[in-house]
C-alpha positions in Angstrom: 2.3 16.1 4.4 5.9 15.3 3.7 8.3 17.9 2.5 9.5 15.3 -0.1 6.1 15.1 -1.8 6.5 17.8 -4.5 10.0 16.4 -5.4 8.6 12.9 -5.5 5.7 13.9 -7.7 8.2 15.5 -10.2 10.4 12.4 -10.2 7.3 10.2 -10.7 6.3 12.4 -13.6 9.6 12.4 -15.3 10.1 8.6 -14.7 6.8 7.9 -16.3 7.5 10.1 -19.3 11.0 8.7 -19.8 9.5 5.1 -19.6 6.9 5.9 -22.2 9.5 7.5 -24.5 11.7 4.5 -24.1 8.9 1.9 -24.8 7.0 3.6 -27.4 9.7 5.6 -29.3 13.1 4.4 -28.7 12.6 0.6 -28.6 10.5 0.5 -31.8 13.1 2.7 -33.7 15.8 0.4 -32.5 14.1 -2.8 -33.7 12.1 -1.6 -36.7 14.4 1.1 -38.1 17.6 -0.3 -36.9 18.5 2.9 -35.0 19.7 2.2 -31.5 20.9 5.6 -30.7 17.5 6.7 -29.0 17.8 3.8 -26.6 21.2 5.0 -25.6 20.1 8.4 -25.2 16.9 7.7 -23.2 18.2 4.6 -21.4 20.5 6.2 -18.9 18.2 9.1 -17.7 15.3 6.6 -17.4 17.5 4.3 -15.3 18.5 7.1 -13.1 14.9 8.3 -12.7 13.8 4.8 -12.0 16.4 4.5 -9.2 15.4 7.8 -7.8 11.6 6.9 -7.9 12.3 3.6 -5.9 14.5 5.3 -3.3 12.1 8.3 -3.0 9.1 5.8 -2.7 10.8 4.0 0.2 11.6 7.3 1.9 8.0 8.6 1.3 6.6 5.4 2.8 8.3 6.1 6.1 7.5 9.9 6.1 3.9 9.3 5.1 3.4 6.1 7.1 2.1 4.1 4.2 1.4 0.5 4.8 3.4 -2.1 3.0 0.5 -2.8 0.5 0.6 0.9 -0.5 4.3 1.0 -0.9 4.2 -2.2 -3.2 1.4 -0.7 -5.3 3.5 2.4 -5.8 6.7 0.6 -6.5 5.1 -1.8 -9.1 3.6 1.2 -10.9 7.0 2.1 -12.0 7.1 -1.1 -14.3 3.7 -0.5 -15.8 3.4 2.1 -18.6 1.4 5.1 -17.3 1.5 3.6 -13.8 3.3 6.6 -12.2 0.6 8.9 -13.6 -2.1 6.7 -11.9 -0.1 6.8 -8.7 0.3 10.6 -8.8 -3.5 10.9 -9.2 -4.5 8.2 -6.7 -1.9 8.5 -3.9 0.2 11.6 -4.2 -2.1 14.5 -5.3 -3.4 16.3 -2.3 -7.0 17.5 -2.1 -5.9 21.1 -1.9 -3.7 20.9 -5.0 
């Protein structure tokens, strides 16, 4: 097990939550209530978390010796709403945790 795993799980969770808030709260408020401030507030943290998720996924793939298919699935999950939660349950959660 990689020492990065707990940190990656936290980043994946935060990235997933920020994406859901951006998609289902901030964006509708921007277009239906003409209030773009929430996109500005949530956009930057989400972008940073997305970058951290991608970088950590690549580092984890080397540490955990994932094949390229697994890495691609984990990377693609970041652009699917609720995808990082699935990844956490399917690939990251250890049997002991």
